[in-house]
C-alpha positions in Angstrom: 140.7 41.7 83.0 143.1 39.6 81.0 142.5 38.2 77.5 141.4 34.8 78.7 138.8 36.2 81.1 137.5 38.5 78.4 137.2 35.6 76.0 135.3 33.5 78.6 132.6 36.2 78.5 132.3 36.3 74.7 129.3 34.4 73.2 130.4 31.6 70.9 128.8 29.8 68.0 129.6 26.5 66.3 131.2 26.1 62.9 127.9 25.1 61.4 126.3 28.3 62.7 129.2 30.4 61.5 129.0 28.9 58.0 125.3 29.9 57.7 126.2 33.5 58.7 129.1 33.6 56.3 126.9 32.4 53.4 124.2 34.8 54.3 126.2 38.0 54.8 129.8 37.8 53.6 129.0 39.4 50.3 128.4 42.7 52.1 130.0 42.4 55.5 133.4 41.1 56.4 133.9 38.5 59.1 136.8 37.6 61.4 136.6 34.1 62.8 138.5 33.5 66.1 139.1 30.2 67.8 141.9 28.1 69.2 144.1 26.3 66.7 142.9 23.2 64.9 139.1 23.8 65.1 138.5 23.7 61.4 138.0 27.4 60.4 139.8 27.2 57.1 137.9 24.1 56.0 134.6 25.6 57.0 135.2 28.7 54.9 136.2 26.7 51.9 133.2 24.4 52.3 130.9 27.4 52.6 132.3 28.9 49.4 132.1 25.6 47.5 128.4 25.2 48.5 127.8 28.7 47.2 129.6 27.9 43.9 132.4 30.4 44.6 136.1 29.8 44.0 138.1 30.4 47.2 141.4 32.3 47.2 143.4 32.5 50.3 146.2 34.7 51.6 148.3 33.6 54.6 148.8 36.7 56.9 152.2 35.6 58.1 153.6 35.3 54.6 152.6 38.6 53.0 153.9 42.2 52.9 151.8 45.4 52.5 152.5 45.5 48.8 151.0 42.1 48.4 147.7 43.7 49.3 147.8 47.2 48.0 149.9 46.3 44.9 152.9 47.8 43.3 153.0 51.1 41.3 153.1 51.3 37.5 153.6 54.4 35.4 150.7 55.0 33.1 151.1 58.2 31.1 152.0 60.9 33.6 150.5 59.1 36.6 151.3 56.1 38.8 148.7 53.4 39.1 148.8 50.7 41.8 148.4 47.2 40.3 146.8 44.8 42.8 148.0 41.2 42.9 146.1 38.8 40.7 145.0 36.7 43.7 143.0 39.7 45.0 141.9 41.1 41.7 142.0 38.6 38.8 141.7 39.8 35.3 138.3 38.2 34.9 135.8 40.1 37.1 134.4 36.9 38.7 132.8 36.8 42.1 134.9 34.8 44.6 135.6 34.2 48.3 138.6 35.9 49.6 139.9 34.1 52.7 142.4 36.0 54.8 143.9 33.4 57.0 145.9 34.3 60.2 144.8 37.9 60.0 145.6 38.6 63.7 149.2 37.4 63.0 149.7 40.0 60.3 152.3 42.8 60.8 150.6 46.2 61.6 151.4 47.5 58.1 149.7 44.5 56.5 146.7 44.9 58.8 146.5 48.5 57.8 146.6 47.6 54.1 143.4 45.5 54.6 141.3 48.4 55.9 139.6 49.5 52.7 139.4 45.8 51.5 137.5 44.8 54.7 135.1 47.7 54.8 134.7 49.0 51.3 135.7 45.9 49.2 138.3 48.1 47.4 142.0 48.0 46.7 142.9 51.6 46.1 140.9 52.7 43.0 139.9 49.1 42.2 136.7 47.5 43.5 136.4 43.8 44.0 133.8 42.0 41.8 130.3 42.6 43.1 129.2 39.9 45.6 132.7 38.9 46.6 133.0 37.4 50.1 135.7 38.7 52.5 136.3 36.3 55.4 139.3 36.4 57.8 140.3 34.0 60.5 142.9 33.6 63.2 143.7 32.5 66.7 143.2 34.4 70.0 145.9 35.9 72.1 145.4 33.4 74.9 146.0 30.5 72.5 149.8 31.2 72.6 149.8 31.3 68.8 151.6 33.9 66.7 149.1 36.7 67.3 149.6 40.4 67.3 147.4 43.1 68.8 144.8 44.3 66.3 144.1 48.0 65.9 140.7 49.4 66.9 140.3 50.5 63.3 140.6 47.0 62.0 138.3 45.5 64.7 135.7 48.1 63.8 135.7 47.0 60.2 134.7 43.3 60.8 132.1 41.2 62.6 134.1 39.0 65.0 132.7 35.5 65.5 134.1 33.5 68.4 133.9 29.8 67.5 133.6 26.7 69.7 133.9 23.0 69.0 130.6 21.1 69.0 131.1 17.3 69.5 127.8 16.4 67.7 128.7 18.5 64.6 132.2 16.9 64.6 130.7 13.4 64.7 128.6 14.1 61.6 131.7 15.5 59.9 133.9 12.6 61.0 131.4 10.0 59.6 131.3 11.7 56.2 135.1 12.1 56.1 136.2 8.6 57.0 137.5 9.1 60.5 138.2 5.8 62.1 135.4 4.2 64.1 137.6 3.7 67.2 138.4 7.4 67.3 134.7 8.4 66.8 133.7 6.0 69.5 136.3 7.4 71.9 135.1 11.0 71.3 131.5 10.0 71.7 132.3 8.8 75.2 134.8 11.5 76.0 133.6 14.7 74.1 136.0 16.9 76.2 138.9 15.1 74.5 137.9 16.6 71.1 139.4 19.9 72.1 141.8 20.3 75.0 143.2 23.6 76.3 146.3 24.9 74.6 149.2 23.8 76.9 151.7 26.2 78.4 154.5 24.3 76.8 154.9 23.6 73.1 153.7 20.0 73.3 151.0 18.1 71.2 147.4 18.7 72.3 144.1 17.3 71.1 142.1 19.3 68.6 139.7 18.2 65.8 142.6 18.6 63.4 144.9 16.5 65.5 142.3 13.7 65.7 141.8 13.8 62.0 145.5 13.6 61.2 145.9 10.9 63.8 143.2 8.9 62.1 145.0 9.2 58.8 148.3 8.2 60.4 146.7 5.0 61.9 145.1 4.1 58.5 148.4 4.5 56.7 150.4 2.5 59.2 147.8 -0.2 59.2 147.8 -0.3 55.4 151.6 -0.6 55.4 151.4 -3.4 58.0 153.5 -1.6 60.6 150.8 -0.7 63.1 151.9 -2.1 66.4 151.7 -1.2 70.1 154.9 0.9 69.8 153.9 2.7 66.6 150.4 3.4 67.8 151.8 5.0 71.0 154.4 7.0 69.0 151.7 8.4 66.7 149.3 9.1 69.5 151.7 10.9 71.8 153.0 12.8 68.7 149.6 14.2 67.9 147.4 14.3 71.0 147.3 15.5 74.6 149.2 13.0 76.7 146.1 12.1 78.7 144.1 11.2 75.6 147.1 9.4 73.9 147.6 7.2 77.0 143.9 6.3 77.4 143.2 5.8 73.7 146.2 3.4 73.4 145.4 1.5 76.5 141.9 0.9 75.3 143.2 -0.3 71.9 145.6 -2.6 73.6 142.9 -4.1 75.8 140.8 -4.7 72.6 137.7 -3.0 74.1 136.1 -3.1 70.7 132.8 -1.4 70.0 131.5 0.3 73.1 127.8 0.1 74.0 125.7 3.1 75.1 126.7 4.2 78.6 123.2 3.5 79.9 123.5 -0.2 79.0 126.5 -0.6 81.3 124.5 0.7 84.2 121.5 -1.5 83.3 123.7 -4.6 82.8 126.8 -4.3 85.0 128.0 -7.7 83.8 128.9 -6.1 80.5 131.5 -3.8 82.0 135.0 -4.5 80.5 137.3 -6.8 82.4 140.5 -4.8 81.5 141.5 -2.3 84.2 141.9 0.7 81.8 138.8 0.0 79.8 136.8 -0.5 83.0 138.1 2.8 84.4 137.2 4.5 81.2 133.6 3.4 81.2 133.1 4.2 84.9 134.6 7.6 84.3 132.2 8.2 81.4 129.3 7.1 83.7 130.5 9.6 86.4 130.6 12.4 83.8 127.1 11.6 82.6 125.7 11.7 86.2 127.6 15.0 86.9 126.1 16.5 83.7 122.6 15.2 84.6 122.4 13.0 81.5 121.7 9.6 83.0 118.0 10.2 83.5 116.7 7.3 81.5 118.0 4.6 83.9 115.4 3.3 86.4 116.2 3.6 90.2 116.3 -0.2 90.7 118.9 -0.5 87.9 121.0 2.3 89.4 121.0 0.6 92.8 121.9 -2.8 91.3 124.7 -1.2 89.4 126.3 0.4 92.4 126.0 -2.7 94.5 127.8 -4.7 91.8 130.9 -2.6 92.0 133.8 -3.0 94.4 133.4 -0.4 97.3 136.4 1.6 96.1 135.0 1.9 92.6 131.5 2.9 94.0 133.1 5.5 96.2 135.0 7.0 93.3 131.7 7.3 91.4 129.9 8.9 94.4 132.5 11.4 95.5 131.1 14.9 95.3 128.1 13.6 93.4 125.9 12.2 96.3 123.1 14.6 95.5 123.1 13.7 91.8 123.1 9.9 92.5 120.3 10.4 95.1 118.2 12.1 92.4 118.6 9.0 90.3 117.2 6.9 93.2 120.5 5.4 94.5 119.7 6.0 98.2 119.5 2.3 99.2 122.8 1.4 97.5 124.5 4.5 99.0 123.3 3.6 102.5 124.6 0.0 102.1 127.9 1.3 100.9 128.2 3.6 103.9 127.6 0.8 106.2 130.2 -1.3 104.4 133.0 1.2 104.6 132.2 2.2 108.2 131.6 -1.4 109.2 128.5 -0.4 111.1 
């Protein structure tokens, strides 16, 4: 079984759930947070520490050597004593959060230097201040990031938490952190766009971090008076998956504006956008809702009226492979009429 298949079998938790576990247990047990790039692991750890009143010190695994962990020797009398670096063992014995970022990317010698730190909260003969958190994070092997194999000895010293992106959690975070309304609206209708699979080629792809930085870019370009169709597209394709960049920009260019709840378009077909891209986008969102069984609040008469209002080709697109689901919504009459129309019977 390859790494991707093994990962698919791993239970996952959200960032919010992981934060609660870290705050509850990280003073005694070390954690390793694993996820695709751009999920928000680092920010979550820093936020968890801040809420607990702890300063957060971080080490980047790809930029340290073993002696940056174990320290360098110093002669004291007739003995050598290893002096740990200040970031790991400050002169003032104050409890803090130690964040080991990109731990899976560390060289084997560096990973080995972390053994006693992760399990015993010690650096040689020096103990970390009581209550200090030790939290590590990194990407998975299937993410095509810079990741090395971790030894069984290291894995056995940490609790590994596999993280997933939760669109509702992200929306709460996005509102608090000033993410643009048009981006929040897009993600609310296309939650899968929040986190796309890592591409085989080194091309931009959509992640929570990418959407956040894209939002900042649009705000800065808008403030500078240089946001145009061309600059929006350049910024979008430079940050996001091509499919998301194309649809987001097309919607912006058609001036879709604030989108209503999906159910309202079914109940009032006349409110569907006139622009081709915006209309396709809404219809695709409706199809996804039906496929997921999340269009249950619409009455059967409204479902039939909606399907009848569409051109036959659009209605067929919505019904393809979802006849059973539409039937459960009460669309039998509209589907029968559509069948007669396309077969001319």
